[in-house]
C-alpha positions in Angstrom: 6.8 -108.6 40.9 6.3 -105.0 41.9 7.6 -103.5 45.2 5.9 -104.7 48.4 3.7 -102.1 50.2 5.5 -100.6 53.1 2.4 -99.8 55.2 2.6 -101.3 58.6 -0.1 -103.8 59.7 -0.8 -104.8 63.2 0.5 -108.2 64.2 -3.0 -109.3 64.9 -5.6 -108.4 62.2 -8.9 -107.0 63.4 -12.0 -109.2 63.0 -13.4 -106.7 60.5 -10.3 -107.1 58.3 -10.5 -110.9 58.4 -14.2 -110.9 57.7 -13.7 -108.5 54.7 -10.9 -110.7 53.3 -13.0 -113.9 53.7 -16.0 -112.3 52.1 -14.0 -111.1 49.1 -12.4 -114.5 48.6 -15.7 -116.2 48.8 -17.2 -113.8 46.3 -14.3 -114.4 43.9 -14.8 -118.2 44.3 -18.6 -118.0 43.6 -18.0 -116.2 40.3 -15.1 -118.5 39.3 -12.8 -115.6 38.7 -9.1 -116.2 39.2 -8.7 -112.8 40.9 -6.8 -111.8 44.0 -9.1 -110.4 46.7 -9.0 -106.5 46.7 -8.2 -106.5 50.4 -5.1 -108.7 49.7 -3.9 -106.2 47.0 -4.3 -103.3 49.4 -2.9 -105.1 52.4 -0.6 -107.8 51.2 0.6 -108.5 54.7 -2.8 -109.4 56.2 -2.3 -113.2 55.7 1.4 -113.2 56.5 1.2 -111.7 60.0 0.9 -113.8 63.1 1.8 -117.1 61.4 2.3 -120.1 63.6 5.0 -122.6 62.8 2.4 -125.2 61.8 0.9 -122.7 59.3 4.4 -122.1 57.8 5.0 -125.8 57.5 1.7 -126.3 55.7 2.7 -123.5 53.3 6.1 -125.2 52.6 4.4 -128.6 52.2 1.9 -127.1 49.7 4.7 -125.5 47.7 6.6 -128.7 47.5 3.4 -130.5 46.5 2.9 -128.0 43.6 6.5 -128.4 42.5 6.1 -132.2 42.5 2.9 -132.0 40.5 4.6 -129.7 37.9 7.6 -132.0 37.6 5.2 -135.0 37.3 3.3 -133.2 34.5 6.5 -132.4 32.6 7.7 -136.0 33.0 4.5 -137.6 31.8 4.5 -135.5 28.7 7.9 -137.1 27.8 6.7 -140.7 28.5 5.9 -141.6 24.9 7.8 -140.6 21.7 6.4 -141.0 18.3 8.1 -142.4 15.2 10.1 -139.7 13.3 8.2 -137.6 10.8 8.4 -134.7 8.4 6.1 -131.7 8.5 4.6 -130.9 5.2 2.8 -127.7 4.0 -0.7 -128.1 2.5 -1.7 -125.0 0.6 -3.8 -126.0 -2.5 -4.4 -122.3 -3.5 -0.7 -121.5 -3.5 1.5 -123.6 -5.9 4.7 -122.2 -4.4 3.9 -123.3 -0.9 1.9 -126.4 -1.5 3.8 -129.7 -0.8 6.8 -127.7 0.7 8.4 -129.0 3.9 9.6 -127.5 7.1 13.2 -127.6 8.3 14.8 -126.2 11.4 16.7 -123.0 10.5 19.1 -121.0 12.6 17.6 -118.0 14.4 20.2 -117.5 17.2 22.4 -119.5 19.5 20.8 -122.9 19.8 17.5 -121.4 18.6 15.8 -122.5 15.4 12.7 -121.5 13.6 10.6 -123.5 11.0 11.6 -122.5 7.5 10.2 -123.5 4.2 12.1 -125.8 1.8 11.9 -129.0 -0.2 11.8 -132.6 0.9 15.6 -133.0 0.5 16.3 -130.7 3.5 13.2 -131.5 5.6 14.0 -131.9 9.3 13.1 -135.0 11.3 10.7 -134.3 14.1 9.1 -136.3 16.9 6.0 -135.9 19.0 6.4 -136.4 22.7 3.1 -137.2 24.4 1.8 -138.3 27.8 0.4 -141.7 28.6 -2.9 -140.1 29.6 -4.6 -138.3 26.8 -7.9 -136.6 27.7 -9.1 -136.6 24.0 -8.3 -138.2 20.7 -6.3 -135.3 19.3 -2.9 -137.0 20.2 -1.5 -133.9 21.8 2.1 -133.4 22.7 5.3 -131.3 22.1 7.2 -131.4 18.8 10.8 -132.2 19.4 13.8 -131.6 17.1 17.3 -132.9 17.9 20.0 -130.2 17.7 23.3 -131.7 16.5 26.1 -131.1 19.1 29.4 -132.6 18.0 28.8 -136.3 17.8 25.7 -136.1 19.9 22.4 -134.3 19.8 20.3 -132.3 22.2 16.5 -132.4 22.2 14.6 -129.1 21.8 10.9 -128.7 22.2 8.9 -126.3 20.0 7.6 -123.3 21.9 5.9 -120.0 21.0 7.7 -116.7 21.0 5.2 -113.8 21.4 5.7 -110.2 20.3 3.3 -107.9 22.3 3.1 -105.6 19.3 1.9 -108.3 16.9 -0.6 -111.2 16.6 2.0 -113.2 14.6 3.6 -115.8 16.9 6.9 -117.5 16.1 7.3 -121.3 16.7 10.9 -121.8 17.9 13.0 -124.7 19.1 14.9 -123.5 22.2 17.3 -125.1 24.7 15.0 -124.9 27.8 13.1 -128.1 27.0 11.6 -130.0 28.7 10.9 -127.0 30.9 8.8 -125.3 28.2 6.9 -126.3 25.1 3.7 -125.6 23.2 1.4 -128.5 22.9 0.0 -129.3 19.4 -2.1 -132.2 18.2 -2.9 -134.2 15.2 -6.6 -135.1 15.0 -8.0 -137.8 12.7 -7.6 -135.6 9.6 -3.8 -135.4 10.3 -3.6 -131.6 10.2 -1.6 -130.1 13.0 -3.8 -128.2 15.4 -3.8 -126.5 18.8 -6.8 -127.4 21.0 -8.7 -124.5 22.4 -10.4 -125.1 25.8 -11.7 -121.5 26.2 -13.1 -119.0 23.8 -13.2 -115.5 25.4 -14.6 -113.8 22.2 -18.0 -113.9 24.1 -19.0 -113.4 27.7 -19.3 -115.5 29.6 -16.6 -117.5 27.7 -17.4 -120.8 26.1 -15.3 -124.0 26.6 -15.4 -125.6 23.1 -12.6 -128.2 23.2 -12.0 -127.3 19.6 -8.9 -128.0 17.4 -7.7 -124.7 15.9 -5.6 -124.3 12.8 -4.3 -120.8 12.5 -1.0 -121.6 10.7 0.4 -119.2 8.2 3.6 -118.9 6.2 5.1 -115.4 6.3 8.3 -113.5 5.7 9.5 -113.0 9.3 12.3 -111.6 11.2 13.3 -113.0 14.6 17.1 -113.4 14.3 17.2 -113.4 10.5 14.8 -112.7 7.6 13.3 -116.0 6.5 10.1 -117.5 5.1 8.7 -119.4 8.1 5.7 -121.1 9.7 3.9 -118.9 12.2 0.7 -119.1 14.4 -1.7 -116.2 14.5 -3.2 -115.5 17.9 -6.9 -114.8 18.1 -9.5 -114.8 15.4 -8.3 -111.8 13.3 -6.2 -111.8 10.2 -2.4 -111.7 10.6 -1.0 -108.1 10.7 2.0 -109.2 8.7 1.0 -108.5 5.1 3.2 -111.3 3.7 1.3 -114.1 5.4 -0.5 -116.9 3.5 -2.8 -119.4 5.2 -1.6 -123.0 5.2 -2.2 -126.4 6.9 0.5 -128.6 8.3 0.4 -132.3 8.0 2.6 -135.0 9.5 4.3 -137.4 7.1 5.9 -140.4 8.9 9.3 -141.6 7.7 
C-alpha cells in the first residue's frame, strides 16, 4: 500500500461530496467494474470520518465474516484427497520427452520444481479437492509430501510468476494450504487449468474452458533444470528452449 494522503477532511462531509461518492460507486456497479470510486482515491478519508460505534462494529463483523469464508474455502478444498498418482508427459512429436515422468526437484529451502525423469524416480502426488465441484473437471490442488526426518510435510503446487516473462514456474512451497494453484483433470485425463474469463476481447467472454498451456523448458529458478512450466496468455513462450506437452495422471 502506498502512503495515505495527508490532506485534511472535515469531520462531516458535505452533501455534495457524499452525492458524488454515491454516484461514482453506482456507476462502477452498473458497468460491473471492480474499480475504486475516483472520489475515494482522491479523498480516502471521506468514508472514515464521523464513524459511529455501530458502523465500526459492522465493519469488524464484516471483516471477520470474510476471514471465516476464506478459511472455509481453504478447508473445503482439503476435504477430499485422491489416490496417489504419477504425472506423465505426453509429447508424441518429441521422442525424448514422450512418456517421461515428473519428479519433485530441489529449487531452494523446502521448495521444489517439477523436473523431467524416468518412471523409476517419478514422485507420488495427490489431488486435494472440495466436496462441492461446480463442473466435471475434478479441480483441486496437487500435493506432494516433503520428507522431513521420519515424517512428511504436505506442500501444494503453486505458480511463481516472473514479471519479465510469460513462463510460469509450478513450485511446491511450504505455505500450503494457504496458497495453491487449482488444476483439473477433465474426462480426457489431461491436466488443465479452467479459464473462467477471456480478456483477449472486449467485453471479455466467460468460456468455462479447460486450458492446456504446459511446456517443458530448460529453466532457472534456484538451479538450471529441465522442468514443466505454464505459459501465461495465448502467445508462444519467450523461453526458446520450450517444447509443448500434455500432462496425464497415472494412478498407482
